[in-house]
ROGU-161503 format. One record per atom (N, C-alpha, C): residue in one letter; x, y, z. Coordinates in steps of 0.001 Angstrom, whole numbers, plus 500000, padded with zeros to 6 digits. Each point is the difference from the previous one (the first is absolute). Layout:
% ROGU-161503
aXYZ;...
This chain:
% ROGU-161503
m481667531153561530;m501305499652499880;m500649498676499447;r499219498953500344;r500299498688499463;r499579499976498561;n499146500733499233;n499809500180498653;n500929500600499341;r500606501363500581;r501123500381499482;r501252499080499967;f500272499311500800;f501078499126500354;f499886498998498831;t498895499435499819;t499714498868499070;t500348500645498433;s499402501270499776;s500172500718498756;s501312500054499557;a500756500401500934;a501446500302500271;a500702498828499279;r499820498817500876;r500520498838499591;r499800499310498632;a498702500204499690;a499754499648498382;a500731500773498941;l499897501307500379;l500837500919499085;l501439499504499982;a500646499729501092;a501301499523499986;a500279498620499283;a499147499254500021;a499848498753499467;a500033500220498302;q499150500944499551;q499634500239498581;q501428500618499602;h500552500855500843;h501233500944499555;h501054498787499661;s500107499096501047;s501178498695500048;s499745499299498510;l498744499641499804;l499654499190498877;l500510500820498822;f499611501286499822;f500406500641498765;f501373500085499986;l500872500440501133;l501418499806499535;l500602498798499612;l499316498836500607;l500530498624499566;l499761499822498490;l498761500534499434;l499794499960498755;l501029500633498903;c500368501205500755;c500831500994499489;c501337499323499736;l500397499375501022;l501360499232499989;l500134498851498933;l498714499269499829;l499942498976498923;l500013500607498865;v499355501045499692;v500214500758498624;v501364500316499657;a500670500815501073;a501236500196499843;a501136498835499749;g499641498890500638;g500802498852499835;g499624499353498380;f498847500023499568;f499745499606498672;f500655500846499047;a499969501174500328;a500549501063498917;a501514499510500053;t500512499960501107;t501525499745499992;t500574498643499093;v499178499139500328;v499962498661499267;v499841500125498492;g498899500546499774;g499721500266498586;g501109500825499220;a500609500908500680;a500912500738499308;a501245499075499820;a500375499205500917;a501209499179499897;a499903498947499013;a498565499569499708;a499875498701499089;a499595500585498618;e499846501282500030;e499423500424498585;e501202499738498910;p499792499485498889;p500838499667498779;p500434501238499602;s501314500032499222;s500481501102499599;s499242500449498609;g499478498826499382;g499494500163498818;g498983498939499710;t499185499964498869;t498886499138499689;t500406499553498596;t499928498620499850;t500361499203498526;t498799499653499615;t499590500186498886;t498925499573499483;t500378499042498567;t499414498831499884;t500392499019498916;t498770500196498868;t500210500222499089;t499058499956498757;t500217499111498984;v499040498969499611;v500185499205498934;v499447500482498843;t501024500098499026;t499367500409498586;t500667498941498932;s499502500332498753;s500509499157498971;s499985500842498730;t500847499943499101;t499793500309498702;t500576498774498969;t499047499993499065;t500155498896499130;t499816500522498577;t500664499369498946;t499554500204498596;t498742499271499592;i499918498499499861;i499078499182499551;i499360499130501256;l499055500176500188;l499383499337501454;l499103498895499562;t500564498819499518;t499187499038499645;t499967498647501011;l498864499790500439;l499824499096501169;l498906499021499753;t500371498714500750;t498865498997499883;t500015499267501411;t498758499794500314;t499867499206501382;t499179498757499745;t499621499190500819;t499330498725499858;t498640500029501055;l499102499267499812;l498701499863500604;l499626498522500199;s500209499528501316;s499730498709500322;s498712499493500337;s499514498866499319;s498606499593500246;s500080498444499897;g500136499488501288;g500052498315499984;g501323499862499622;e499968498987498928;e501350499718499525;e500137500641498642;q499110500844499670;q500381500773498812;q500671501286500191;t500857500377499028;t500472501551500248;t499670500822498703;q499441501197500176;q499640500681498916;q501103501212499985;t500334500539498755;t500980501051499889;t499294501157499682;s500576501094500578;s499359501497499882;s501144500831499364;l500041500607498980;l500989500955499581;l499477501336499950;t500822500910500560;t499677501447500125;t501300500697499458;t499645501169499342;t501031500873499821;t499941501276500464;a500870500567500925;a499902501272500500;a500675501117499293;a499674501295500231;a500350501166499008;a501338500188500451;p500915500496499129;p501428500479500324;p499889501038500943;s501128500117500659;s500025501159500972;s500643501172499273;a499721501062500738;a500616501369499191;a501324500251499992;t500824499115501078;t501395499825499970;t500543498694499766;s500835499867499145;s500434498671499492;s501411499850500519;s500311498425500271;s501274499637500307;s500364498756499279;m501185499862499624;m500602499030499187;m500244498694500969;a499710498996499396;a500146498734500742;a501578499589499889;p500394499481501401;p501546499676499856;p500334498978498860;g501242500011499820;g500418499349498728;g500768498510500645;s500019499951501220;s500948498934500409;s499288499161501139;g500171498809499746;g499214499039501121;g500619500019501466;k501140500618500027;k500489500219501350;k499431501319500544;g499097500665499383;g499192501131500436;g499217499963501067;p498820500560500225;p499048499888500975;p499223498734499823;y500226499236498857;y499245498670499745;y500691498961500189;g501308500314500838;g500835498822500272;g500658500044501580;g500206498677500256;g500615499831501393;g499033500159501427;l500526500398500871;l499485500299501298;l499078501124500006;q500580501069499234;q499409501260499841;q498492499726499413;f500000499212498928;f498530499620499599;f499134499331501210;k500615498995500521;k498972499444501077;k499616500940500988;s500804500798500689;s499731501121500917;s499045501010499572;a500139500316498677;a499096501175499243;a498536499410500123;v499975498594499588;v498731499480499764;v499282499881501460;l500557499666500930;l499383499584501673;l499931501185500343;n500671501130499945;n499894501234500772;n498868500957499381;s499822499877498764;s498782500626499209;s498754499470500225;t500191498446499790;t498642499203500266;t499479500358501436;n501136499673501043;n499506499938501295;n499585501583500750;y500467500886499254;y499738501311500409;y498398500445499578;f499567499371498969;f498576500260499608;f499327498856500883;r500203498792500216;r499135498997500894;r499917500516501180;d501162500728500629;d499850500655501342;d498894500841500159;q499616500841499123;q499229500908499895;q498388499537500125;h499971498605499557;h498690499209499928;h499896499041501039;q500945500078501065;q499785498948501175;q500043498678499659;v500709499830499043;v500357498467499613;v501245499605500058;g500515498643500245;g501288499760500308;g500845500071498881;n501196500191500446;n501416500256499004;n500109498798499269;l500475499930498755;l500339498785499149;l501290499769500280;t500422498646499828;t501259499498500008;t500386499584498686;w501397500297499677;w500555499278498710;w500003498643499995;d499647499548498690;d499944498495499759;d500860499796498854;s501193499080500071;s500715499810498967;s499531499182498868;e499047499213500315;e499340499064499126;e499163500863498960;l499223500853500478;l499206501250499556;l500871500564499100;a501225500532500462;a500744500939499265;a500566499321498644;r500375498788500291;r500611499198498713;r498746499709499178;f498804499643500261;f498835499959499319;f499744501386499187;a500230500925500520;a499538501684499388;a501144499951499034;r501316499867500453;r501151500347499091;r500047499130498815;k499679498621500036;k499838499173498936;k498973500421498807;h498867500502500528;h499259500376499111;h500347501320499382;a500564500877500798;a500487501234499512;a500991499830498873;q500658499132499951;q501051499694499082;q499456499797498690;k498747499535499907;k499509499650498741;k499745501313499101;c499921501092500629;c499976501333499566;c498431500095499295;v499077499278500409;v498712499997499500;v498994500583501023;f499329501403499617;f499067500592500907;f498724499334500302;e499911498978500635;e498939499030500187;e499905499222501353;h498975499640500545;h500181499256501335;h500280498601499744;s500833499640501112;s500642498523499856;s498880499021500187;g498906500294500507;g498865498882500164;g500386499036501230;g500958500589500870;g500286498920500990;g499101500221501236;p500263499232501209;p499166499807501003;p499924501249500923;y500804501069499662;y500148501259501092;y499275501040499520;g499943500865500823;g499466501408499692;g501209500634499157;e499577500935499056;e501198500460499257;e499667501514499542;n500865500851500197;n500093501378499219;n501033500212499127;l499744500530498868;l501181500330498844;l499905501417499862;a501318500553499749;a500160501312499391;a501085500085499154;n499814501049498874;n501016499986499138;n500662501271499901;n501406500295499634;n500685501053499818;n499770501283501239;f500341499434501150;f499913500853501090;f501695499993500311;p500440501083500433;p501270500277500308;p500482499311501214;d499128499498500770;d500500499282501259;d498633499347500833;p500211498949500806;p499034499435500512;p498914500819501084;t500829501096500363;t499183500883500792;t498761500616499480;t500550500680498857;t499068500709499090;t498825499008499471;a500315498872499695;a499051498960499671;a498900499654500994;i500371499852501133;i499158499395501243;i499281501425500331;d500661501215499971;d499280501316500118;d498808500136499030;a500318499605498872;a498691500169498996;a498871498969500054;w500545498743500766;w499023498920500241;w499030500786501034;y500688500421501115;y499204500661501174;y499150501176499537;n500491500840499093;n499085500890499778;n498610499625499239;e499842498884499545;e498880499536499606;e498773500127501037;e500477500026501451;e499107500079501118;e498842500910499689;q500328501143499320;q498945500955499862;q498844499419498835;e500392498957499415;e498798499372499139;e499342498953500626;y500313499571501114;y499320498871500912;y498886500417500595;n498954499491499929;n498726500208500629;n499798499253501200;y500188500484501191;y499840499234501170;y498531499648500346;e499122500620499508;e498503499392500160;e499673498847499097;k500277499882498928;k499790499003499293;k500948498811500428;q500834500126500296;q501314498938500476;q500038498793498885;k500327500497498775;k500122498981499085;k501139500573499041;f500694498839499169;f501043500370499217;f499702501036498931;s500996500610499825;s499886501097498993;s501380499872499096;e499827500162498744;e501202499848499152;e500941501208500201;s499368501190500424;s500408501159500058;s500990500303501372;a499868498876500868;a500410499820501416;a500644498965500512;g499963498938498859;g500663498628500446;g501198499912500558;h501010500737499676;h501379500125500424;h499947500392501601;y499224501093500146;y499952500651501292;y499393498794501181;t498895499365499506;t499325499012500948;t501006498876500180;q500755499629499003;q500945498912500464;q501135500285500910;l500410501255499659;l501030500691500950;l499554499942501396;v498852500218500373;v499717500296501399;v499059498793500600;w499916498944499080;w499097498884500246;w500430499487501453;k499012500033500803;k500423499560501528;k500512498781500249;n499523498932499214;n500309498499500057;n501360499528499407;t500457500895499026;t501262499781499237;t501202500193501300;t500959499248499997;t501033499891500929;t501247500020499455;k500328499567498762;k501209499739499372;k500186500772498642;v501129500485499647;v500047500689498575;v501611499585499616;g499942499986498460;g501291499727499318;g499872500692498661;c501043500578499675;c500186500712498869;c500963500030499051;g499740500034498735;g501002499752499062;g499837501156498660;a501253500215499364;a500072500830498851;a500998499696499088;a499751500559498773;a500841499826498981;a499818501185499025;n501177500386499530;n500131501075499098;n499912499597498622;c498729500194499249;c499623499444498987;c500290500824498814;n499981499295498857;n499897500830498611;n499520498953499089;s498522499987499956;s499353498880499025;s499287500719498986;d500004499498498998;d499121500311498760;d498872499133499749;a499785499054500914;a499035498783499648;a498617500800500722;e498917499522499516;e498596500433500393;e500089499581501396;e499237501027500751;e499819500044501455;e501627500017500500;g501034500399499237;g501326500098500632;g500061501060500846;s501115500057500725;s500210501073501013;s501463500585499623;n499795501326500170;n501326501195499688;n500083500501501218;g501268500041500697;g500383500579501231;g499845499099501016;w499844500514501376;w500050499066501051;w498664499375500194;l499995498765500070;l498736499025500151;l500106499812501579;f499121500342500699;f500066499846501641;f498692499358500270;i500440498710500844;i498792499053500258;i500236499714501451;c498922499800500591;c499889499607501475;c498920499020500256;e500206498984500637;e499298498895500434;e499604500011501323;y498677499700500329;y499425500208501586;y499338498631500214;d500255499597501304;d499453498856500632;d499558500192501344;p498780499571500568;p498933499470498791;p499666501201499281;a499567499520499017;a499433500924498916;a498751500971500601;g500120501355499357;g498961500852500332;g498909500228498911;n499042500806500150;n499148500307498993;n499061498765499910;v499645499437500886;v499051498704500018;v498607500613500062;v499236499526498954;v498651500344500102;v499257499576501233;g499024501008500518;g499380499948501128;g500730500102501246;e501487500468499942;e500587500221501389;e500760501397499960;f499342500959499050;f500578501188500191;f499775500892501378;g498772499841500511;g499580500617501104;g500964499678501295;r500342498715499999;r500891499438501056;r501536500470499884;n500260500312498722;n501502500252499807;n500419501225499496;v499091500734499731;v500513501453499408;v499447501179500848;r500677500424500907;r499465500970501084;r500671501582499586;k499064500876500554;k500388501518499796;k501313500061500871;v500629501161499808;v501173500489500783;v499545500194501290;g500830499343500877;g499753500477501415;g498945499228500574;m499256499077499410;m498694499341500651;m500396498597500479;d499190499555500852;d500201498590500414;d498969499361499270;e499887498587500297;e499096499181499038;e498439500230500346;d499763500515501180;d498410500436500293;d499844501588499630;g501030500578499305;g499702501286499432;g500183501236501095;t500745499563501140;t500244501033500993;t501437500275499826;p500329501361500462;p501419500287499963;p501258499058500673;g500886499564499204;g500993499048500664;g501135500921500546;f501306499564499660;f501347500439500560;f500460500781498611;g499290500187498995;g500444500791498908;g499590501413499713;v499867500515498908;v499883501448499859;v498815500428500534;a499013499478500011;a498775500428500498;a499771499957501537;s500811499092500539;s500041499785501476;s500964501314500413;s501152500164499403;s500820501137500290;s499288501335500095;m499076500164498911;m499365501287499909;m499104500047501430;t499405498992500121;t499065499998501390;t500660500240501273;r501318499350500137;r500759500425501168;r500441501224499994;s500378500380498815;s500644501464499760;s498947501156500596;s498757499748499530;s499144501054500458;s499615499725501461;g500077498966500820;g500078500082501467;g501102500871500507;l501203499548499576;l501217500542500207;l500001501551499918;l499297500630498966;l499899501231499521;l499221500698501191;i498765499429500209;i499130500576501023;i500815500075501441;a500637498933500343;a500706500129501295;a501328501049500100;l500601500221498804;l500998501056499850;l499417501188500075;v498840500369499484;v499293501180499973;v499617500279501528;a499584499121500697;a499556500350501312;a501188500147500910;l501092499342499828;l501321500314500801;l500555501128499530;s499853500403498821;s500474501527499739;s499362500991500601;s498443499917500195;s499524500902500612;s500148500112501424;l500266498895500767;l500404500017501394;l501336500655500165;a501029499703498935;a501331500634500199;a499902501448499704;a499192500253499364;a499833501530499804;a499677500956501137;v499214499112500892;v499629500524501209;v501077499915501134;c500795499009500060;c500955499615500948;c501183500846499757;l500623500044498540;l501140500468499724;l500029501434499584;
């Protein structure tokens, strides 16, 4: 008789626990339904350009070497704006540079850059010479010519990521703009542009867009500490970026599957 009473009490406790879990599942389902957004917005960064002519710098001690690369034209072309009051002028220009630059830096777990007016003046002064060559100044420097706006120029710089070899951790002429763009130790940026029409040797035609970076990136021997893969912390483990989000999403998916199975029994 005692054993029957004990078994009945255990069965009642199990039943109560099951009911409690069902109530929790129902509560989660209600909250989830209330919090579910009406739609999902996806942001895609793309670029269309006519002539992609780019240069970046490699720093080694007190000397700066220049690397010149020319990318292939895109299948779709866009005309560069004809007025300095367009995308290469005013607060719109500054916002475009910072938004595009920091969008990419966020993915690599490195700090956002802040705008520096002195760097911007330096870049603008050099751009107004309308000569497609490096200034030889003390900063890191990326150049682009004949892009319709700064966003597509910076996008082209970042697209060089596919050419960078993370195992070798060295400067590459085909990826120098990318490595400067996401260089961890860099904290400030300032850019300038000029709408040029020069017939001189090395002269620029169209918008000459120049960005200065401080401290300079592309420093020989420092690539391993300053250029990270997307979503990776310095030690190579997932951080708070894309890779980490994927790891957390996998765990959440497993939990949701388990809750769904329980809900199917309860409801």
